[in-house]
C-alpha positions in Angstrom: -28.3 -8.5 -11.5 -29.3 -11.9 -10.2 -32.4 -13.7 -11.3 -33.9 -13.4 -7.8 -33.5 -9.7 -7.9 -35.1 -9.5 -11.4 -37.9 -11.6 -10.0 -38.5 -9.2 -7.1 -38.5 -6.2 -9.5 -41.1 -8.0 -11.6 -43.2 -8.7 -8.5 -43.4 -5.1 -7.6 -44.0 -4.0 -11.1 -47.0 -6.4 -11.2 -48.4 -5.0 -8.0 -48.0 -1.4 -9.0 -49.4 -1.6 -12.5 -52.9 -2.7 -11.3 -55.6 -0.1 -11.4 -56.1 -0.6 -7.7 -53.0 -1.2 -5.6 -53.3 -4.4 -3.4 -51.8 -2.6 -0.2 -51.2 -5.8 1.8 -49.4 -7.3 -1.1 -47.3 -4.2 -1.4 -46.6 -4.1 2.3 -45.5 -7.6 2.2 -43.0 -7.2 -0.7 -41.7 -3.8 0.8 -41.1 -5.3 4.2 -38.3 -7.4 2.7 -36.7 -4.4 1.0 -37.7 -2.3 -2.0 -35.6 -2.4 -5.2 -34.2 1.1 -6.1 -34.3 0.4 -9.9 -37.0 2.3 -11.9 -38.0 4.6 -9.1 -39.8 1.7 -7.4 -38.7 2.8 -3.8 -39.9 6.5 -4.5 -43.3 5.2 -5.6 -43.8 2.6 -2.9 -42.9 5.1 -0.2 -45.5 7.6 -1.6 -48.1 4.9 -1.3 -47.0 3.6 2.1 -47.0 7.1 3.5 -50.5 7.8 2.2 -49.4 10.5 -0.2 -50.6 8.6 -3.2 -54.1 6.7 -3.0 -54.4 3.2 -4.1 -56.3 4.1 -7.3 -53.7 4.7 -10.0 -56.2 6.7 -12.1 -56.2 9.6 -9.6 -52.4 9.8 -9.2 -51.8 12.5 -12.0 -54.5 14.9 -10.7 -53.6 14.5 -7.0 -49.9 15.1 -7.6 -50.7 18.2 -9.7 -53.0 19.5 -6.9 -50.6 18.9 -4.2 -47.7 20.4 -6.0 -49.6 23.5 -6.7 -50.6 23.8 -3.1 -46.9 23.5 -2.0 -46.1 26.5 -4.6 -48.9 28.4 -2.8 -47.2 27.7 0.6 -44.0 29.0 -0.9 -45.7 32.2 -2.1 -47.4 32.8 1.2 -44.8 31.8 3.8 -41.3 32.3 2.1 -42.0 35.4 0.0 -43.2 37.7 2.8 -42.4 40.3 3.9 -39.7 40.3 1.2 -37.6 42.3 -1.0 -39.7 44.6 -3.3 -39.0 44.8 -7.0 -36.9 47.9 -6.5 -35.2 47.7 -9.8 -38.6 48.0 -11.5 -39.5 51.2 -9.6 -42.1 49.4 -7.4 -42.6 50.9 -3.9 -42.1 48.7 -1.0 -45.5 47.4 -0.1 -44.1 45.5 2.9 -43.3 48.8 4.8 -46.3 50.9 5.4 -47.1 53.5 8.1 -49.3 50.8 9.8 -46.8 48.0 9.6 -43.0 48.4 9.6 -40.1 46.5 11.1 -40.3 48.3 14.5 -44.0 47.6 14.8 -44.5 45.9 18.3 -48.0 44.8 17.6 -48.1 40.9 17.8 -50.3 40.8 14.7 -47.7 42.6 12.7 -46.4 40.7 9.6 -42.9 42.1 10.5 -43.2 40.8 14.2 -44.1 37.4 12.9 -41.1 37.6 10.4 -38.6 38.2 13.2 -40.1 35.4 15.3 -39.9 33.0 12.4 -36.1 33.9 12.1 -35.6 32.4 15.5 -36.9 29.1 14.2 -35.2 29.5 10.9 -31.8 29.8 12.6 -32.1 26.4 14.4 -33.2 24.8 11.2 -30.3 26.3 9.4 -27.8 25.3 11.9 -29.0 21.6 11.7 -29.6 21.1 8.0 -26.2 22.5 7.0 -24.6 19.4 8.8 -27.2 16.8 7.4 -25.6 13.4 6.5 -22.0 14.8 6.6 -20.8 11.3 5.5 -21.9 12.1 1.9 -21.6 15.2 -0.2 -25.1 15.0 -1.7 -26.7 17.8 0.6 -23.9 20.2 -0.2 -24.2 19.8 -3.9 -26.5 22.0 -6.1 -29.9 20.7 -7.1 -30.7 20.3 -10.7 -34.1 21.8 -9.9 -33.7 25.1 -7.8 -36.9 26.8 -6.8 -37.4 29.2 -9.8 -40.3 31.0 -7.9 -37.8 32.3 -5.3 -34.6 32.4 -7.3 -36.1 34.4 -10.2 -33.8 37.4 -10.7 -36.6 39.4 -11.9 -38.3 39.3 -8.5 -35.3 39.7 -6.2 -37.0 37.6 -3.4 -35.1 37.0 -0.3 -33.9 33.3 0.1 -33.8 31.6 3.5 -30.1 31.5 3.3 -29.9 35.3 2.8 -32.3 35.7 5.6 -30.1 33.8 8.0 -27.0 35.5 6.8 -28.6 39.0 7.4 -30.0 38.4 10.8 -28.3 39.5 14.0 -29.8 36.9 16.2 -27.5 34.3 17.9 -28.4 30.8 17.0 -27.4 29.5 20.4 -30.1 31.5 22.0 -32.8 29.8 20.0 -31.9 26.1 20.3 -34.9 24.0 20.9 -33.7 20.6 22.1 -35.7 18.1 24.2 -35.2 18.4 27.9 -32.8 15.7 29.4 -31.2 14.9 26.0 -27.6 15.6 25.9 -26.8 14.1 22.5 -29.1 13.9 19.5 -26.3 13.1 17.0 -24.4 9.8 16.9 -20.8 9.9 17.9 -19.6 8.1 14.8 -21.0 10.8 12.5 -18.6 13.2 11.2 -19.0 16.8 12.4 -19.9 19.5 10.2 -18.0 22.7 9.6 -18.7 25.1 12.4 -19.0 28.3 10.4 -21.2 29.4 7.6 -18.1 30.6 5.8 -16.8 27.1 5.7 -19.3 25.9 3.1 -18.7 26.3 -0.6 -20.7 29.3 -1.8 -22.8 28.3 -4.9 -23.2 30.6 -7.9 -26.3 32.9 -8.0 -29.2 31.1 -9.3 -28.1 27.8 -7.7 -29.2 26.3 -4.4 -27.8 23.3 -2.4 -30.0 20.3 -1.5 -29.7 21.3 2.2 -31.4 24.6 1.3 -34.4 22.6 -0.1 -34.6 20.7 3.2 -34.4 23.9 5.1 -37.4 25.3 3.1 -39.4 22.1 3.8 -38.8 22.3 7.5 -39.5 26.0 7.6 -42.8 25.6 6.0 -43.7 22.7 8.2 -42.9 24.7 11.2 -45.0 27.6 10.0 -48.0 25.2 9.3 -47.7 23.4 12.6 -47.1 26.1 15.2 -47.9 23.7 18.1 -44.8 21.7 17.5 -42.9 24.0 15.0 -39.5 22.7 14.7 -37.7 20.4 17.1 -34.0 19.4 16.7 -34.0 15.9 15.0 -36.7 16.6 12.5 -33.9 17.4 9.9 -32.8 13.7 10.4 -36.3 12.5 9.5 -36.8 14.7 6.3 -33.2 14.0 5.0 -33.6 10.4 3.9 -37.0 11.1 2.4 -35.7 14.0 0.3 -32.5 12.1 -0.8 -34.7 9.2 -2.0 -37.1 11.5 -4.0 -34.3 13.7 -5.2 -32.5 10.7 -6.8 -35.6 9.3 -8.5 -34.6 8.1 -11.9 -38.0 9.5 -13.2 -37.0 13.1 -14.0 -40.6 14.3 -14.0 -40.9 13.2 -10.4 -37.4 14.2 -9.5 -38.2 17.6 -10.4 -40.9 17.8 -7.8 -38.9 16.1 -5.1 -39.3 19.1 -2.8 -43.1 19.2 -2.7 -43.5 15.4 -2.6 -41.0 15.3 0.3 -42.9 17.9 2.2 -46.3 16.0 2.0 -44.6 12.6 2.8 -42.8 14.2 5.7 -46.0 15.8 7.0 -47.8 12.5 6.8 -44.8 10.7 8.6 -44.7 13.3 11.2 -48.5 12.9 11.9 -47.7 9.4 13.0 -44.6 10.0 15.0 -44.9 13.6 16.2 -45.8 12.5 19.7 -42.2 11.5 20.1 -41.2 15.2 19.7 -43.9 16.7 22.1 -42.4 16.7 25.6 -45.8 17.1 27.4 -46.8 13.8 26.0 -43.6 11.9 27.1 -45.3 10.0 29.9 -48.6 9.3 28.1 -49.3 5.9 26.4 -48.4 7.5 23.0 -45.2 9.3 24.2 -41.6 8.4 23.9 -41.0 7.3 27.5 -43.8 4.5 27.1 -42.1 3.3 23.9 -38.6 3.2 25.5 -40.0 1.2 28.4 -41.7 -1.1 25.8 -38.3 -1.8 24.3 -37.0 -3.0 27.8 -40.2 -5.0 28.6 -39.7 -6.8 25.3 -36.1 -7.5 26.0 -37.1 -8.8 29.4 -39.5 -11.3 27.8 -36.9 -12.4 25.2 -33.6 -12.2 27.1 -34.1 -11.8 30.7 -30.3 -12.2 31.5 -29.3 -9.3 29.3 -32.2 -7.3 30.7 -31.0 -7.8 34.2 -27.5 -7.0 33.2 -28.6 -3.5 32.0 -30.7 -3.0 35.0 -27.9 -3.8 37.3 -25.6 -1.3 35.5 -28.5 1.3 35.8 -28.4 1.7 31.9 -31.7 3.3 31.3 -33.4 3.2 27.8 -33.4 7.0 27.5 -29.5 6.8 27.4 -29.7 5.4 23.9 -33.2 4.3 22.8 -34.5 7.9 22.9 -32.5 8.7 19.8 -33.0 5.3 18.2 -36.8 5.6 18.4 -37.3 9.4 17.9 -35.0 9.5 14.7 -36.1 6.2 13.4 -32.5 5.0 13.6 -31.3 7.5 11.1 -28.3 8.4 13.3 -27.2 4.9 13.9 -26.4 3.7 10.4 -25.2 5.1 7.1 -27.9 6.5 4.8 -28.3 3.4 2.4 -28.8 1.2 5.4 -31.3 3.7 7.0 -33.2 3.7 3.8 -33.3 -0.2 3.8 -34.6 -0.1 7.5 -37.3 2.5 6.4 -38.6 0.1 3.7 -39.6 -2.3 6.6 -40.8 0.5 9.0 -43.1 2.1 6.4 -44.4 -1.3 5.4 -45.3 -2.2 9.0 -49.1 -2.4 9.1 -49.2 -1.7 12.8 -47.2 1.5 12.1 -43.9 1.5 13.8 -44.5 -1.2 16.4 -41.8 -3.1 14.4 -39.3 -0.3 15.3 -39.5 -1.5 19.0 -38.6 -4.9 17.9 -35.7 -3.7 15.7 -34.3 -1.8 18.8 -34.6 -5.0 20.9 -33.0 -7.0 18.2 -30.1 -4.5 18.2 -29.6 -5.2 22.0 -29.7 -9.0 21.6 -27.3 -9.1 18.7 -24.6 -7.5 20.9 -25.6 -9.4 24.0 -22.2 -11.1 24.6 -20.4 -7.9 24.5 -22.9 -6.2 26.8 -22.8 -9.0 29.3 -19.0 -8.7 29.4 -18.8 -5.0 29.4 -18.9 -2.5 32.2 -21.0 0.6 32.3 -18.5 2.7 30.2 -18.0 0.1 27.7 -21.6 -0.7 27.3 -22.6 3.0 26.9 -20.1 3.3 24.3 -21.5 0.3 22.4 -25.1 1.6 22.7 -24.3 5.1 21.7 -22.1 4.1 18.8 -23.7 0.8 17.6 -21.1 -1.6 16.2 -23.2 -3.8 13.9 -23.6 -2.5 10.3 -25.4 -5.6 8.8 -28.9 -4.2 8.9 -30.3 -7.2 7.3 -29.2 -9.4 10.2 -30.8 -6.9 12.6 -34.1 -6.9 10.5 -34.1 -10.6 10.3 -33.8 -10.9 14.2 -36.5 -8.4 14.6 -38.7 -10.4 12.4 -38.0 -13.5 14.4 -39.0 -11.6 17.5 -42.2 -10.5 15.8 -43.0 -14.1 14.7 -42.4 -15.5 18.1 -45.1 -13.3 19.8 
């Protein structure tokens, strides 16, 4: 470890040990990258995403309260209507004369259950192929949800719920209109069948199952937006970061902490996922056009070339912006980019500059290429040195 890196770690520790965190100082440090040692990134992200307040003294009580709230969500939204304790001789309270699986009443708990299955199937389809370039999400978590997996209860897991349903997942896909490809071409494709995944022993659950539960609860609590394809790519890096926290006490609660940080993050970027807002000033179309207008100011020759070839920003920038670049780079690089995005005091304006920098760094290739070559470049971005990209974006920011 270099002396410079040790010095950066010490700078973070000095800021984080204060009774009241100096947010601007933390943002300034985080913008240049957060060290992963000692769980620093996990803690900084929780503060930057407004999950933890600036007052250190309240952290313990707030974490306990939020984690218990998440457990309550599990009890209310996962365990219903479920499998009764048949082995204990308890009657099925979820099947009554008034409410049963064939009840057509919209207010029926069973009716809600079957509608939820439609959302669950799309979530399941997406999370099973999360970050296929690493094995992490297919491996068993050290902290399975005992509330659900307790053999004494025989509760139905989401995985069993998917396996038992007869609905076809292709009938419930909820993608954004006009988007033909939400995943990057250079990402490996996931197995196409549920049976191609290794079956974990009873009492175990894979990390992707935890992500599935987080997204399902989010969809239940936010019916206006529910689940839209691509949200799995937002929650994945968050959960990975928290689930690999060296602090075992915090690592144990990675699921709950990820849920609330994801919810806070979605509160800031959810407009990108709502089609009715596309053409508003907070919508994704406006942001894509902002990338091009910035490019026009900084490199008019490249801008005119893309215009001449009729390469519209929605052909590539939609995915870049909506998924916070999580599909353009490998996971460690995505996490580094997110350090800067979360530290951005203007909340994701810096992302627009990052996208513009990505274009400018391959300008010579774009100027020489035809439409087909350039589309391939933009949909499978060639530069993997994210520090170079972030440095260029910072230069654009400073030149405003």
